[in-house]
N, C-alpha and C positions, 0 to 999 in steps of 0.2 A: 854848356845847357842843363846839366844837370841841377844846379844851385837853383836857374831860373825854375826851373820843374816845381823842387822843393818849395820854393817861396809862394810863387804863384798858387802852388797845391794847400798851402796852409794858410792860405785867404779864402780856398772854397774847401772848408771839410766836408767830408762824405759824413750823413746820418748815422750811428753806427747800429747794428743790430737791424739791420732790417736788409732784406734779400732781394735783389734788384735785379729783373731779366728782360731783355731785348726781346719784343714781339713785335707783330704784324704792325703794331702803333707807335714803334719805339719802347721809351721808359713813359710811362705816363702813370700820373700818381697824386698826390697831394703836392700843390705847389711849393711847400715849405720843405719839402723831403730833395728836391732837385739841383740845388745851385751846385753841390760838388758832382752830383751828375754830368749835369751841362757841362760843366769843365772837363770832366775825362773823357763825354762824349768830342769834344774840340782836339784833345790828344789823338784818339782814336781815326777824328775827321782827316787830320792832318798825317797822319801815318797813313789811311787808303788815298789822300789825294797825292801822297808821293809814291807811292805804291804804283800808283797810276800815271807813273811820268808827269806829274803835275798839274792833272786834269783837278779842274773844280770840281769840289764836292759840296754839298747842300746838307744845311741843316736848319728843320722846321720845328719853332717852337710853338708849340699848339696842343691842346689836349680836346680837338673837334667839337662833337658833339656832348661831352662830359658840361657838369658844373663848372661855374667861375673859379672855384677853390681849387681844382687841377690845373694841371699843366701838363707838356711832356715835349721830350725831344728826341727827332726821330731823324736819322740821315738819309739823304738822296744821292743815289750814284748818279755817275757823267750824264747819262742819259736821258734824266726825271725819273728813271726808275728805281726802285726799293732797291733798300742797302743788300749786297750778294748776300745769301743765306750764310757758309762759310763763317762771314765777318761779325752776324748776328752772334753769335759765340766769343770771340775775340772781344766785341764790345761788353757785354755780362759780364766778363773775366777782368775786363779794366776797370769796370764799375764798382764793383765787387771786395778791392784790393782794401785792407784795413786801415792800410796807413800810408801817409805822404812816401814811404820808404819804398813800401812794399808797392806801390803805384810807378814809381821811380824804376825801381828793377822789371817789375810784370812789362812797363812799357817799352824797354829797351829790348827783353828776351822776345817780345814780339816782332819788336824792329829787326831781330836777330834772324827768328825764327821766319819772316815773311822775305828776308834779305830787301829792305828798305834801307837806303841809304837817307842816313839823316842829314846830308849836308846839303839835300839838291831841293829846287823851290817845290813849293805846293799851295795850292788855295783853296779858302771853304769860305762859302757864303751862308747868310744867315735870313734868315725872315721869321716873324712871328704875327700872331692874330694880335686881338685887342686886351688880351687878358693883362692888369695891371702887372703878373709877376713876370711875365716874359723881358722886360727891360731886364730887371737884374740877373737872369737866365742869360740873355745876350751876353751881358757884359761879362758873365762867368767863361763863356765860350772864347769871347774876343783875349783873356787873359790868356788861356790854353794856348790860342795860337800866337801870340806874343812871346810866349815860355819857348815854343819850338821854333819861331821865327817861320811862320805861315802866314801869308797876304791873307788877309783878310776882310771881307765888306759887306755890310751890314744893310739890307734892306728895306730896316725895319718892317712896315706893318704891307703883310700881303698876307693873301690866300694861300693855302696850301698847295693848289694847282700852279699858281703864278709861282712861286719860288721852284716846282718843279721843271716849271716853262725855261724861267732863268738860268738856270743850271745847263739845261740841253742847250739854250743857245751860246753861251759861253762856251760850249767846249765844240758847240759846231761851227763858230764864228768866223768867216770868211773861209768857209770849205763849202764843194756841192751839195751838202746835208747840212746846211745853214736854216736854221728852225725858225728865224725870226730877231728883233733887236733888241739886244740886251737893258731892257727897260721893262718897266709897267705900262708905260706909255706905246713902248713898241705891242707890247700884249695888247693893251685896248687898239690898237691898231691892225694888228692881225685879225681880231676878232670882229670890229667891224669893216674891213674892207669887204672879208670872207663872208659874212651875212649878205653885205649886198649881191654879191656875185651868186651867191649860193641859192638865194630868193630869184634871180635873172627876172627883176621886175615886179613877182607878185607881190601881194600886199597881205601883212599878217591882220587879219580880222578880228577887231574887238581889242577890250583892255587886258594883259597881264598882271597879275594883281602878283609880287613876290614877298613872300615871308622869308625875313633873311636871319631869325634868329636872334637878332641884336650883337651877331656876330659881325664880323672882318667881312663878312659878304656885303654887309650895307651899303659901306661906303665906297668899296672897291666896285660894285655894280651901279653906283651913282656917277662915280668916275669914267665909267665905261659908254652909260648911255650919253653923257655929253659929248662922245665922239663918234656916235652914231648918229646918221644924216634924221633929222628928228620927223619925217613922214614913215619910216621905215619900219617905227614897233612902237606899242604905246604899253610903257610899264609902270604900275604902279609900286613904289618899293614901300612896305610896310617894317614892322617890326626891326627897326634899325637903327635903335637907340644903344649906342656906342658908350656913352658916355656914364651910365649908369651899369660898372660890371656886374652886379649880382641879378642882373635880368639877362644875362645872355643863356640861352640854350632853356630858358625858361619858360615854359608851358608855350612852346614856338621851337618851329626848328621841324627837318626832314625828320628827326629821330622820335621826336613828341607824334607827329603825324601817324608814322610807319607801325608803330610800338602801340599807340592809342586809338589807332584807326579814327580820329577825328579829326577837325579841323582845329586849329588853336583858337582857345577863345576870343583874343582879340587879335587885328581887330573884326567886329563880327562880320564873317564871312557871307558876300551878298550870293543866293540862289540863282545858278547859270553862271556866273562868273569863274571865267579860268583863273586856277590859281595854283602855286607853286612853293612848294618849301628848298628853302637850301638847310645845311645844318651850319654849327658854329664856324666851322673853317674851311666852306664852299664847296667842299668833295661831294656829297651826295645830293640828290636831287630826287622829289615826289609830288608828281602831279596830283590835283581832286579837284573836284566839285561839289556844290549842293545841290541836287538835283530837286526841285519844288515840289515833287510827287514821293519822291523815295527814301530822298535823304541823302548826306552823306556817300561819294563812290571816288576810290583811291587807287591812280594808276603808278603803281610802285615800280625798283629797278626792272623786275620781270618785263612790265609793259613797255618801258623803255628803252628796252632788247628788242623785245619783236617790233616795234614801230622801226627802230634802225635797221634789223637786218631784213624787214619787209622792204623799206624807202630804198636800201644800197642795192641790195640782191634787183630790183624791178630797173634800177640805173646801168649795173652791171648788163643785163640783158639789153638794154635799149642802145649801150653803148658795143654791140659786140661783143664782148669780154667775157662771157661765161665759159668759153673754152681755155681760155688764159690765165683767168684767176681762181685762186680757190677761196670761197666764203665761207666762215664757220659761226658758229657762237658756242660762248662759254657758259658754263651755270656750274650751280652747286645744288648740292643736294636738299636745300631751303628752298630751291625754284620748284612754281607751282607746276603740278605735273601736266595743266590743262596749258601754259605757254609753252611747253616741251612738245607736246604732241601739236601744237598751230605751227611752230618751228620747221619741223621733221616733216609733217603730213600735207600743211597750207601752203608753209614757205619752199619747201623741199630743201632744205638748209642743214644738213649736219650738224648735231648736237654735241659736244665734249663735256665730258664732268670731271669736276678738280676738286679738290678738300677747301673748304673753307679759307675765305682769306685771298686779299685782292693780289696777292704776288704770285700764286700759285694761278689763278686766272689768268692774270697778265702772260703769263710764259707762255701758258698754251694756246692765247689767241695768236701769238705773236707767229706761232707756228702755220698759219694760215695767211695769205695775200690781204684779205680783208678778215679780220678776228673781232667780232661784236663780243663785249662780257659786260656785263652787270650783276650785282650781288641784289636782292632783293630789297637791302636798306636802300638803295637808290645810287649805290657807287659804282660807277664804271665808267668804259669810253670804248672807242673804236679804234685798233691798230691797224697801218696801213702799210706792207711792206715795200720798198725804195721801188722795185719791179712794179706795183701795182701804179704810185704817186707817178712813176716814168709814163707808163703807158695813155693815164688821163693826159699828159700834157702834149704826148708824142704820136699818137695814133692818128691817122688821118680818118677822118669823118666821111662817111660814105652818103649821106642824110643831113638833112638839117635837124631832125630829132636827135640822130647819134651825136652831132655836135652836142647840140644842148646836155645829152646825158654826159659826156665828157668833160665839161664845162661846168658842169654842178658839182660830178665825183672832185676834180681839181678842186673845187671851192670850200667842199665840206671836209676835204683832206684836211685843209689851212684851219676850218673853223673847231673842228672837233680837236681838242688837246689830246696828244696821243701818248703823254707823257703817265698820265693819272686822272683817274676819275675828277672830273672837273663840272659842279655844278653850273655855273654861268657857261660854259660852252653846251654840256648838254642840252643846258636848257633853250639857248639859240638854235640847237639843232631839231630841237622838238618843233619850236615853233616853225622854222623852215619845213618840216616834214608836214606838220600840220596845213600849212600854208598852199604846198604843190598840190598835197593828196584833196584840198577842199574840206578839211575834216572839222568838227568839233570834237571836243573832249568825249560826248557821248557817241560818235563814230568811232571812234580810235577803241572804246571801251567795247564797243559792240564786237570786235573781230574776235573773242573767245570768252567764254565764262570761266574764270576761276573757278576751282575744287576747292568748297570747305576746309580750312585748315585749321590745325590747332598745335600751338607751342607752349611746351608746358616744362618747367624747373624742376629737377627731383636731387634735392640732396642726400649725396650717398658718402658711406665709410671712406672710400678710396678711389676717387675719379680714375688713378691712374691703372685699375683693374678693369676699364673700359680701351680695348683696342679695335680701331675699325679697319675696313678695307672697302675695295670698290668705290674710293673716292667717298668715302665715313657714309655709306649708304648702307652698310651691313657692321655689325659685330663680329668681329674675330675671336673674343673674348671678352666677359668668362664664357667660358664653352658652357653651352646649350640654351645662350641668351635668344640669339639670332633666331633659332628653332623656335622658342615659344613664342616671339615676335610673330613670325612667318605664320605659324597656328591661328592668330588672332587677326593680323589681315587679312587672312582668305575667309574672313565670315564676311567681311563689308565688300559694296559696292566701289570697285574703280580706287582699293584702296591704296594708300600706300602710307609705312612707316620705317622712322628712324631715331636712333639713339645716338648721342655724342659725347664726351666730354668736355666740357668745358675748357676752354685756354686760361681762364683767369678766375673760377672759385671752384670749391669742391663737391662738383654739382655735374650733372648731366644733362643734355638740352633733349627733350623727345619731341619731336615733328610726325604730327599724322595728319595723312588729309582723305576726305574719301568723297563719294556723292551727295550726302546730303550733311550739313551743319552736326545733327545729333550721331550720326555714325562718325563724323571727325572725332568729336568731342569723347564719345566712349572710346575709341581706338585708342586716342591720346591716353585715357585714365584704364586702360589696361595695360599698355605698354608701358606706362608710369611706374606701375603694381610689378611689371617684370623687372624694372630698372631697382625700384627698392630691393625686393625680394635678392638678387643678385650683387647688390651693391651694400647691402647691412652690413656694418663691422660686425 
């Protein structure tokens, strides 16, 4: 095996003098830096599969909402969740090996340290978005699997959530926890069947326009729509040009809408129409409409989270399960304070805060029987415990209303992709909820008023000086900085502000919110000045 690894590694050299680090997005950078990275991720994925008794490990090749010249490789664990945190360090170590021989030695020492038998079977599956560079990176991954004798399956073009779905399906196949058929067709069938059941005969009113960021969501959504009965939902797919790589995520998609606070320029949005945007790998979702009088209005991840929590909480009460199931909502410090107040005071549901990053949110959500989590950027899902799913199907209803609530809960637990945020699945869930409530987007928007907020980037001498506590909502270092931030916050109404170091740049991000736009802007400026003072070299 040693010679095979050395020979294969020589075909996929690592770019020297570059520091690689596995983060929330895996390894993500310019695509021309990634060939050697993809090869080494293949070695690690094979090691991970063998460590977990041959369970399938997934590798998704995507750079999500980044420009077309970028790409990334990210490892998916057996139940469709993010790579276990301890293994991020193993990935970083393996990828940063300077030579083929060092790579081989590190691989073997990792296997010994982790007590992995390198002669046992293992399995790796792969998927990729529409980027042209994905094909070569998948080939590097395949070469790694061949070199270490790991079974390898390339599912080719998939959304990120579809790859997570496939991993979980493979690892639960033939068990009571079976998640679905192991194919994209199986994913589409599960979504279509669950959508029809969740609607329970209700109509989805009007047309929904879906901006697919010229990414993989376009063709995959079109495939799904062929399976859904024609009279169930009327979807107009736009920005689905996957033949010109350069337009991927260009002036389109969920990230554009969220950061620019406006609709994509093309196609020209029709005032009053219901519109949503996916991102380039279809794991983020943002809704919005253009009001003829007041203009653009966005319904982001916070809004999607509160909509899900409101609907599911109501169903649980109607099903008579409120004493048996714990429902909770997970947010980060970036969640708008008005959404937190609405969930806690109006919906009477607990809110838990975690540091930024999907893996933190997902883990916290799993502590509830029904855990709802969405980042403000539109990435999120709902997770259901096995006990919750059992109760939906086994509890004896005492009335027609209770029976309908239990059936709807069972349907939405199938409709929601519980492995990871899935823009297409989340979009269908939003449509189901609006149909049940008989709401327009304006009705949804009227549930609460967002507090005006401002996000500012501040360059600093050394971002590592800034350490946080309380789910990143307070600075624990440098000494004295938080006290100064607190003194400014006290001067404004309904105000809140925090600063945290960027994960990728030598900068800090300052978030501020207050009762008025001018107060939020002023507070952000004051806190940015505090960060500059404490962060100057």
